[in-house]
C-alpha positions as YAML, in Angstrom:
chain: A
units: angstrom
residues:
- id: 1
  name: MET
  ca: [-211.29, -26.27, -69.94]
- id: 2
  name: VAL
  ca: [-214.95, -25.45, -70.50]
- id: 3
  name: ARG
  ca: [-217.30, -26.49, -67.71]
- id: 4
  name: PRO
  ca: [-220.97, -27.23, -68.41]
- id: 5
  name: ALA
  ca: [-223.40, -24.62, -67.24]
- id: 6
  name: ARG
  ca: [-225.27, -25.18, -63.98]
- id: 7
  name: SER
  ca: [-228.58, -24.99, -65.80]
- id: 8
  name: THR
  ca: [-227.53, -27.84, -68.09]
- id: 9
  name: ILE
  ca: [-226.52, -30.00, -65.11]
- id: 10
  name: HIS
  ca: [-229.77, -29.16, -63.35]
- id: 11
  name: GLN
  ca: [-231.82, -30.09, -66.41]
- id: 12
  name: GLY
  ca: [-229.97, -33.39, -66.78]
- id: 13
  name: SER
  ca: [-230.54, -34.35, -63.14]
- id: 14
  name: LEU
  ca: [-234.19, -33.29, -63.43]
- id: 15
  name: ARG
  ca: [-234.67, -35.50, -66.48]
- id: 16
  name: ARG
  ca: [-233.08, -38.46, -64.70]
- id: 17
  name: GLY
  ca: [-235.30, -37.86, -61.68]
- id: 18
  name: LEU
  ca: [-238.42, -37.71, -63.83]
- id: 19
  name: ALA
  ca: [-237.39, -40.86, -65.70]
- id: 20
  name: THR
  ca: [-236.83, -42.69, -62.40]
- id: 21
  name: LEU
  ca: [-240.18, -41.46, -61.10]
- id: 22
  name: ALA
  ca: [-241.91, -42.63, -64.27]
- id: 23
  name: LEU
  ca: [-240.42, -46.10, -63.81]
- id: 24
  name: VAL
  ca: [-241.25, -46.32, -60.09]
- id: 25
  name: LEU
  ca: [-244.78, -44.91, -60.11]
- id: 26
  name: PRO
  ca: [-246.60, -47.75, -61.99]
- id: 27
  name: PRO
  ca: [-245.44, -50.63, -59.70]
- id: 28
  name: LEU
  ca: [-245.71, -48.40, -56.62]
- id: 29
  name: GLY
  ca: [-249.24, -47.38, -57.56]
- id: 30
  name: TRP
  ca: [-250.12, -51.03, -58.19]
- id: 31
  name: LEU
  ca: [-248.86, -52.03, -54.72]
- id: 32
  name: ILE
  ca: [-250.70, -49.18, -53.04]
- id: 33
  name: LEU
  ca: [-253.97, -49.85, -54.86]
- id: 34
  name: PHE
  ca: [-254.11, -53.65, -54.63]
- id: 35
  name: PHE
  ca: [-252.02, -54.38, -51.51]
- id: 36
  name: LEU
  ca: [-251.75, -51.46, -49.09]
- id: 37
  name: ALA
  ca: [-255.24, -50.01, -49.60]
- id: 38
  name: PRO
  ca: [-257.11, -53.30, -48.92]
- id: 39
  name: ILE
  ca: [-255.05, -53.82, -45.76]
- id: 40
  name: VAL
  ca: [-255.88, -50.31, -44.55]
- id: 41
  name: LEU
  ca: [-259.58, -50.83, -45.27]
- id: 42
  name: VAL
  ca: [-259.68, -54.16, -43.44]
- id: 43
  name: GLY
  ca: [-257.80, -52.62, -40.50]
- id: 44
  name: MET
  ca: [-260.28, -49.74, -40.33]
- id: 45
  name: TYR
  ca: [-263.19, -52.15, -40.51]
- id: 46
  name: SER
  ca: [-261.81, -54.21, -37.61]
- id: 47
  name: VAL
  ca: [-261.97, -51.18, -35.25]
- id: 48
  name: GLY
  ca: [-265.21, -49.74, -36.60]
- id: 49
  name: GLY
  ca: [-263.55, -46.94, -38.50]
- id: 50
  name: LEU
  ca: [-265.45, -48.14, -41.54]
- id: 51
  name: THR
  ca: [-268.95, -49.64, -41.42]
- id: 52
  name: LEU
  ca: [-271.17, -50.99, -44.16]
- id: 53
  name: TYR
  ca: [-273.97, -52.96, -42.50]
- id: 54
  name: ARG
  ca: [-276.48, -52.33, -39.72]
- id: 55
  name: ASN
  ca: [-274.87, -54.82, -37.37]
- id: 56
  name: ASP
  ca: [-271.51, -53.03, -37.54]
- id: 57
  name: VAL
  ca: [-270.55, -50.89, -34.52]
- id: 58
  name: TYR
  ca: [-268.81, -47.59, -35.18]
- id: 59
  name: LEU
  ca: [-265.38, -47.01, -33.54]
- id: 60
  name: THR
  ca: [-265.21, -49.96, -31.17]
- id: 61
  name: LEU
  ca: [-262.67, -52.54, -30.03]
- id: 62
  name: ASP
  ca: [-265.29, -55.04, -28.91]
- id: 63
  name: ALA
  ca: [-264.47, -57.43, -31.73]
- id: 64
  name: TRP
  ca: [-260.79, -57.40, -30.75]
- id: 65
  name: SER
  ca: [-261.56, -57.93, -27.06]
- id: 66
  name: ARG
  ca: [-263.87, -60.86, -27.83]
- id: 67
  name: PHE
  ca: [-261.23, -62.44, -30.03]
- id: 68
  name: LEU
  ca: [-258.30, -62.02, -27.60]
- id: 69
  name: ASP
  ca: [-260.30, -62.99, -24.53]
- id: 70
  name: GLY
  ca: [-260.02, -66.75, -25.04]
- id: 71
  name: SER
  ca: [-262.51, -67.03, -27.89]
- id: 72
  name: VAL
  ca: [-262.96, -70.15, -29.99]
- id: 73
  name: TYR
  ca: [-261.21, -68.36, -32.85]
- id: 74
  name: LEU
  ca: [-258.02, -67.92, -30.80]
- id: 75
  name: ALA
  ca: [-258.02, -71.64, -29.99]
- id: 76
  name: LEU
  ca: [-258.55, -72.35, -33.67]
- id: 77
  name: PHE
  ca: [-255.56, -70.15, -34.48]
- id: 78
  name: TRP
  ca: [-253.26, -72.20, -32.22]
- id: 79
  name: LYS
  ca: [-254.61, -75.38, -33.79]
- id: 80
  name: SER
  ca: [-253.72, -73.97, -37.21]
- id: 81
  name: VAL
  ca: [-250.23, -73.05, -35.95]
- id: 82
  name: ARG
  ca: [-249.65, -76.64, -34.77]
- id: 83
  name: MET
  ca: [-250.82, -78.05, -38.08]
- id: 84
  name: ALA
  ca: [-248.70, -75.58, -40.06]
- id: 85
  name: LEU
  ca: [-245.63, -76.47, -37.99]
- id: 86
  name: THR
  ca: [-246.26, -80.17, -38.54]
- id: 87
  name: VAL
  ca: [-246.64, -79.72, -42.28]
- id: 88
  name: SER
  ca: [-243.53, -77.52, -42.48]
- id: 89
  name: VAL
  ca: [-241.34, -79.97, -40.56]
- id: 90
  name: LEU
  ca: [-242.57, -82.98, -42.55]
- id: 91
  name: ALA
  ca: [-242.13, -81.19, -45.87]
- id: 92
  name: VAL
  ca: [-238.55, -80.16, -45.05]
- id: 93
  name: LEU
  ca: [-237.64, -83.64, -43.75]
- id: 94
  name: LEU
  ca: [-239.00, -85.30, -46.89]
- id: 95
  name: ALA
  ca: [-237.57, -82.75, -49.32]
- id: 96
  name: TYR
  ca: [-234.04, -82.53, -47.90]
- id: 97
  name: PRO
  ca: [-232.88, -86.04, -48.95]
- id: 98
  name: VAL
  ca: [-234.29, -85.47, -52.43]
- id: 99
  name: ALA
  ca: [-232.52, -82.11, -52.78]
- id: 100
  name: TYR
  ca: [-229.31, -83.61, -51.36]
- id: 101
  name: TYR
  ca: [-229.37, -86.43, -53.90]
- id: 102
  name: LEU
  ca: [-230.02, -84.07, -56.80]
- id: 103
  name: ALA
  ca: [-227.33, -81.58, -55.80]
- id: 104
  name: LEU
  ca: [-224.51, -83.85, -54.63]
- id: 105
  name: CYS
  ca: [-225.13, -87.37, -55.94]
- id: 106
  name: THR
  ca: [-226.05, -86.76, -59.58]
- id: 107
  name: LYS
  ca: [-224.15, -85.05, -62.36]
- id: 108
  name: GLY
  ca: [-225.72, -84.48, -65.75]
- id: 109
  name: ARG
  ca: [-229.20, -85.73, -64.90]
- id: 110
  name: LYS
  ca: [-230.00, -83.52, -61.94]
- id: 111
  name: TYR
  ca: [-231.91, -80.85, -63.86]
- id: 112
  name: VAL
  ca: [-233.90, -83.51, -65.70]
- id: 113
  name: LEU
  ca: [-234.81, -85.13, -62.38]
- id: 114
  name: LEU
  ca: [-235.62, -81.71, -60.94]
- id: 115
  name: LEU
  ca: [-238.02, -81.16, -63.83]
- id: 116
  name: PHE
  ca: [-239.81, -84.40, -62.96]
- id: 117
  name: ILE
  ca: [-240.09, -83.28, -59.33]
- id: 118
  name: ILE
  ca: [-241.78, -80.00, -60.18]
- id: 119
  name: THR
  ca: [-244.06, -81.65, -62.78]
- id: 120
  name: PRO
  ca: [-247.04, -81.75, -60.33]
- id: 121
  name: PHE
  ca: [-247.13, -77.94, -60.49]
- id: 122
  name: LEU
  ca: [-248.27, -78.31, -64.11]
- id: 123
  name: THR
  ca: [-251.48, -79.92, -62.87]
- id: 124
  name: SER
  ca: [-254.36, -77.99, -61.35]
- id: 125
  name: TYR
  ca: [-254.19, -77.69, -57.56]
- id: 126
  name: LEU
  ca: [-257.90, -78.39, -57.20]
- id: 127
  name: LEU
  ca: [-257.61, -81.45, -59.42]
- id: 128
  name: ARG
  ca: [-254.93, -82.89, -57.15]
- id: 129
  name: LEU
  ca: [-257.09, -82.21, -54.09]
- id: 130
  name: LEU
  ca: [-260.04, -83.98, -55.68]
- id: 131
  name: ALA
  ca: [-257.75, -86.91, -56.49]
- id: 132
  name: TRP
  ca: [-256.84, -87.17, -52.81]
- id: 133
  name: ARG
  ca: [-260.54, -87.18, -51.93]
- id: 134
  name: VAL
  ca: [-260.89, -90.25, -54.14]
- id: 135
  name: ILE
  ca: [-257.80, -91.89, -52.64]
- id: 136
  name: LEU
  ca: [-258.75, -91.30, -48.98]
- id: 137
  name: GLY
  ca: [-262.53, -91.72, -49.28]
- id: 138
  name: SER
  ca: [-264.55, -94.54, -47.75]
- id: 139
  name: HIS
  ca: [-264.61, -96.28, -51.12]
- id: 140
  name: GLY
  ca: [-261.22, -94.95, -52.22]
- id: 141
  name: VAL
  ca: [-258.05, -96.75, -53.19]
- id: 142
  name: VAL
  ca: [-256.68, -97.18, -49.66]
- id: 143
  name: ASN
  ca: [-259.89, -98.44, -48.07]
- id: 144
  name: SER
  ca: [-260.65, -100.69, -51.03]
- id: 145
  name: PHE
  ca: [-257.22, -102.31, -50.72]
- id: 146
  name: LEU
  ca: [-257.60, -102.78, -46.96]
- id: 147
  name: LEU
  ca: [-261.03, -104.39, -47.39]
- id: 148
  name: TRP
  ca: [-259.84, -106.56, -50.30]
- id: 149
  name: SER
  ca: [-256.77, -107.80, -48.42]
- id: 150
  name: GLY
  ca: [-258.78, -108.56, -45.29]
- id: 151
  name: MET
  ca: [-256.77, -106.16, -43.12]
- id: 152
  name: ARG
  ca: [-259.96, -104.24, -42.29]
- id: 153
  name: ARG
  ca: [-263.60, -105.27, -42.10]
- id: 154
  name: ALA
  ca: [-264.89, -101.70, -42.26]
- id: 155
  name: PRO
  ca: [-263.53, -98.57, -44.02]
- id: 156
  name: VAL
  ca: [-261.05, -96.39, -42.16]
- id: 157
  name: GLU
  ca: [-263.15, -93.29, -41.56]
- id: 158
  name: TRP
  ca: [-260.38, -91.01, -40.27]
- id: 159
  name: LEU
  ca: [-258.45, -91.04, -43.56]
- id: 160
  name: LEU
  ca: [-260.71, -88.30, -44.94]
- id: 161
  name: HIS
  ca: [-262.34, -85.32, -43.23]
- id: 162
  name: SER
  ca: [-259.74, -85.17, -40.46]
- id: 163
  name: PRO
  ca: [-256.63, -83.19, -39.48]
- id: 164
  name: PHE
  ca: [-254.59, -86.17, -40.72]
- id: 165
  name: ALA
  ca: [-255.96, -85.71, -44.23]
- id: 166
  name: VAL
  ca: [-255.16, -81.98, -44.19]
- id: 167
  name: ILE
  ca: [-251.57, -82.57, -43.01]
- id: 168
  name: LEU
  ca: [-251.03, -85.39, -45.52]
- id: 169
  name: VAL
  ca: [-252.33, -83.48, -48.52]
- id: 170
  name: LEU
  ca: [-250.56, -80.21, -47.65]
- id: 171
  name: THR
  ca: [-247.27, -82.09, -47.14]
- id: 172
  name: TYR
  ca: [-247.71, -83.74, -50.53]
- id: 173
  name: VAL
  ca: [-248.43, -80.38, -52.13]
- id: 174
  name: TRP
  ca: [-245.42, -78.56, -50.63]
- id: 175
  name: VAL
  ca: [-242.64, -81.17, -50.87]
- id: 176
  name: PRO
  ca: [-241.76, -80.48, -54.55]
- id: 177
  name: PHE
  ca: [-241.75, -76.74, -53.89]
- id: 178
  name: VAL
  ca: [-239.58, -77.11, -50.78]
- id: 179
  name: CYS
  ca: [-236.95, -79.01, -52.76]
- id: 180
  name: LEU
  ca: [-236.05, -75.92, -54.79]
- id: 181
  name: PRO
  ca: [-234.48, -73.58, -52.17]
- id: 182
  name: ILE
  ca: [-232.65, -76.48, -50.49]
- id: 183
  name: PHE
  ca: [-231.38, -77.71, -53.86]
- id: 184
  name: VAL
  ca: [-230.09, -74.24, -54.76]
- id: 185
  name: THR
  ca: [-228.08, -73.88, -51.55]
- id: 186
  name: LEU
  ca: [-226.62, -77.37, -51.84]
- id: 187
  name: ASP
  ca: [-225.86, -77.03, -55.54]
- id: 188
  name: THR
  ca: [-223.92, -73.78, -55.03]
- id: 189
  name: MET
  ca: [-221.93, -75.12, -52.08]
- id: 190
  name: ASP
  ca: [-218.17, -75.29, -52.41]
- id: 191
  name: ARG
  ca: [-217.37, -79.02, -52.84]
- id: 192
  name: SER
  ca: [-213.77, -78.50, -51.73]
- id: 193
  name: LEU
  ca: [-215.05, -78.06, -48.16]
- id: 194
  name: LEU
  ca: [-216.32, -81.64, -48.20]
- id: 195
  name: GLU
  ca: [-212.97, -82.89, -49.49]
- id: 196
  name: ALA
  ca: [-211.14, -80.88, -46.83]
- id: 197
  name: ALA
  ca: [-213.33, -82.35, -44.07]
- id: 198
  name: GLY
  ca: [-212.57, -85.87, -45.34]
- id: 199
  name: ASP
  ca: [-208.85, -85.15, -45.51]
- id: 200
  name: LEU
  ca: [-208.95, -83.96, -41.88]
- id: 201
  name: GLY
  ca: [-210.42, -87.29, -40.78]
- id: 202
  name: ALA
  ca: [-214.07, -86.36, -40.35]
- id: 203
  name: SER
  ca: [-216.61, -89.13, -40.81]
- id: 204
  name: ARG
  ca: [-219.40, -88.88, -43.38]
- id: 205
  name: TRP
  ca: [-221.99, -88.08, -40.71]
- id: 206
  name: ARG
  ca: [-219.77, -85.47, -39.08]
- id: 207
  name: THR
  ca: [-219.01, -83.93, -42.48]
- id: 208
  name: PHE
  ca: [-222.70, -83.75, -43.27]
- id: 209
  name: TRP
  ca: [-223.68, -82.21, -39.93]
- id: 210
  name: ARG
  ca: [-220.79, -79.75, -39.56]
- id: 211
  name: VAL
  ca: [-220.38, -78.72, -43.21]
- id: 212
  name: THR
  ca: [-223.22, -79.71, -45.53]
- id: 213
  name: PHE
  ca: [-226.15, -79.01, -43.24]
- id: 214
  name: ARG
  ca: [-224.71, -75.76, -41.91]
- id: 215
  name: MET
  ca: [-224.07, -74.50, -45.43]
- id: 216
  name: SER
  ca: [-227.63, -75.40, -46.42]
- id: 217
  name: THR
  ca: [-229.26, -73.74, -43.39]
- id: 218
  name: PRO
  ca: [-230.42, -70.63, -45.35]
- id: 219
  name: GLY
  ca: [-232.20, -72.88, -47.84]
- id: 220
  name: VAL
  ca: [-233.78, -74.93, -45.05]
- id: 221
  name: LEU
  ca: [-235.06, -71.81, -43.28]
- id: 222
  name: ALA
  ca: [-236.39, -70.39, -46.54]
- id: 223
  name: ALA
  ca: [-238.13, -73.68, -47.34]
- id: 224
  name: PHE
  ca: [-239.66, -73.81, -43.85]
- id: 225
  name: ALA
  ca: [-240.94, -70.24, -44.19]
- id: 226
  name: PHE
  ca: [-242.33, -70.92, -47.68]
- id: 227
  name: VAL
  ca: [-244.46, -73.70, -46.21]
- id: 228
  name: PHE
  ca: [-245.41, -72.30, -42.80]
- id: 229
  name: ILE
  ca: [-246.58, -68.84, -43.90]
- id: 230
  name: PRO
  ca: [-249.19, -69.91, -46.51]
- id: 231
  name: THR
  ca: [-250.23, -73.02, -44.58]
- id: 232
  name: ILE
  ca: [-251.25, -71.11, -41.45]
- id: 233
  name: GLY
  ca: [-253.89, -69.26, -43.51]
- id: 234
  name: GLU
  ca: [-254.89, -72.19, -45.72]
- id: 235
  name: PHE
  ca: [-258.62, -72.74, -46.26]
- id: 236
  name: VAL
  ca: [-259.11, -74.55, -49.59]
- id: 237
  name: THR
  ca: [-257.46, -77.82, -48.58]
- id: 238
  name: PRO
  ca: [-259.24, -78.06, -45.18]
- id: 239
  name: LEU
  ca: [-262.51, -77.28, -46.93]
- id: 240
  name: LEU
  ca: [-262.14, -80.13, -49.44]
- id: 241
  name: VAL
  ca: [-260.41, -82.87, -47.41]
- id: 242
  name: GLY
  ca: [-260.54, -81.71, -43.79]
- id: 243
  name: GLY
  ca: [-264.21, -81.54, -42.97]
- id: 244
  name: PRO
  ca: [-265.36, -80.19, -39.58]
- id: 245
  name: LYS
  ca: [-262.44, -81.82, -37.74]
- id: 246
  name: GLY
  ca: [-259.89, -80.31, -40.13]
- id: 247
  name: PHE
  ca: [-261.30, -76.79, -39.84]
- id: 248
  name: MET
  ca: [-258.53, -74.14, -39.77]
- id: 249
  name: PHE
  ca: [-258.15, -70.42, -39.10]
- id: 250
  name: GLY
  ca: [-258.46, -69.52, -42.77]
- id: 251
  name: ASN
  ca: [-261.80, -71.32, -42.97]
- id: 252
  name: ALA
  ca: [-263.09, -69.21, -40.06]
- id: 253
  name: ILE
  ca: [-262.13, -66.00, -41.88]
- id: 254
  name: ALA
  ca: [-263.78, -67.19, -45.09]
- id: 255
  name: ASP
  ca: [-266.97, -68.17, -43.25]
- id: 256
  name: LEU
  ca: [-267.18, -64.85, -41.37]
- id: 257
  name: PHE
  ca: [-266.95, -62.90, -44.62]
- id: 258
  name: GLY
  ca: [-269.33, -65.32, -46.33]
- id: 259
  name: PRO
  ca: [-272.18, -67.22, -44.67]
- id: 260
  name: GLY
  ca: [-271.48, -65.75, -41.20]
- id: 261
  name: PHE
  ca: [-271.88, -62.18, -42.48]
- id: 262
  name: ASP
  ca: [-269.79, -60.82, -39.60]
- id: 263
  name: TRP
  ca: [-267.27, -58.63, -41.37]
- id: 264
  name: GLN
  ca: [-265.94, -56.93, -38.24]
- id: 265
  name: THR
  ca: [-264.91, -60.19, -36.59]
- id: 266
  name: GLY
  ca: [-263.58, -61.45, -39.91]
- id: 267
  name: SER
  ca: [-261.52, -58.28, -40.27]
- id: 268
  name: VAL
  ca: [-260.10, -58.78, -36.78]
- id: 269
  name: LEU
  ca: [-259.05, -62.33, -37.65]
- id: 270
  name: GLY
  ca: [-257.58, -61.20, -40.96]
- id: 271
  name: VAL
  ca: [-255.56, -58.36, -39.42]
- id: 272
  name: PHE
  ca: [-254.36, -60.61, -36.61]
- id: 273
  name: LEU
  ca: [-253.19, -63.23, -39.11]
- id: 274
  name: LEU
  ca: [-251.46, -60.53, -41.17]
- id: 275
  name: LEU
  ca: [-249.60, -59.27, -38.09]
- id: 276
  name: VAL
  ca: [-248.53, -62.79, -37.14]
- id: 277
  name: VAL
  ca: [-247.28, -63.48, -40.66]
- id: 278
  name: GLY
  ca: [-245.37, -60.18, -40.65]
- id: 279
  name: VAL
  ca: [-243.66, -61.12, -37.37]
- id: 280
  name: VAL
  ca: [-242.82, -64.59, -38.68]
- id: 281
  name: ILE
  ca: [-241.33, -63.13, -41.87]
- id: 282
  name: GLY
  ca: [-239.20, -60.74, -39.80]
- id: 283
  name: ILE
  ca: [-237.94, -63.57, -37.58]
- id: 284
  name: PHE
  ca: [-237.09, -65.78, -40.55]
- id: 285
  name: ALA
  ca: [-235.39, -62.92, -42.39]
- id: 286
  name: ARG
  ca: [-233.19, -62.21, -39.37]
- id: 287
  name: SER
  ca: [-232.47, -65.91, -38.86]
- id: 288
  name: MET
  ca: [-231.48, -66.31, -42.50]
- id: 289
  name: ARG
  ca: [-229.08, -63.37, -42.27]
- id: 290
  name: LEU
  ca: [-227.51, -64.81, -39.12]
- id: 291
  name: SER
  ca: [-227.23, -68.28, -40.68]
- id: 292
  name: GLU
  ca: [-225.52, -66.83, -43.76]
- id: 293
  name: VAL
  ca: [-222.95, -65.11, -41.50]
- id: 294
  name: THR
  ca: [-222.27, -68.18, -39.36]
- id: 295
  name: SER
  ca: [-222.03, -70.55, -42.35]
- id: 296
  name: ARG
  ca: [-219.21, -68.57, -43.90]
...
């Protein structure tokens, strides 16, 4: 039996290594250039390791101390957390019945209905926000109906430019998206478990709570994370429908890098938000792994 020479084996492994490196380098370089490098630059700017303007202080933690020492920005962050939690809970509560109906109550029409649910994504996000401005405005559809029906003598001012408007619009935006992960987990669930629970005498509510909901927990957690993480840094929706009362943490970051011209404080807020999002992603990832183990 003739064995291949060591040089031939070495050349083959070298070629495979070079081919793998050639495949990995482009996406890795893209991530380093457009994701890791900006984060490093912003982190350096937040501690004065990088300065561009005269007002910037070199190598200082003053911006961090001002932010963490009960500043208005820290209070604004907790306000944004409360609003993001509210939007996430409302979106999941509204999307779950829809996903349940599509996955377990329909047969051949579920994918057609699912297509109708995700149809709003085909429309511009800004166009939908402007439509809500028209609906909630002082002379919008809601106020016009209330004045016409005699239920109100003056327009309802808090419908627009308020935290209520931000929560309402963000919930509307995220509900179709939240349906998808919940629908996937429910659609791939073993239906024989439901039949077994019924044969063992479990009621419909008990079957839902002990079987259906537990099996869909990974999808619910994923849906909650998909809403909470981008909402906590949202700034476009509060800018268009929130007004001063609906101001959020993302708006503060945008203003500090824009009209405020305070890049060091803006970098501190951006790095802090990035760290919080990283911790939240880690918690949700661990929770999803635990829920997958316990649901089996």
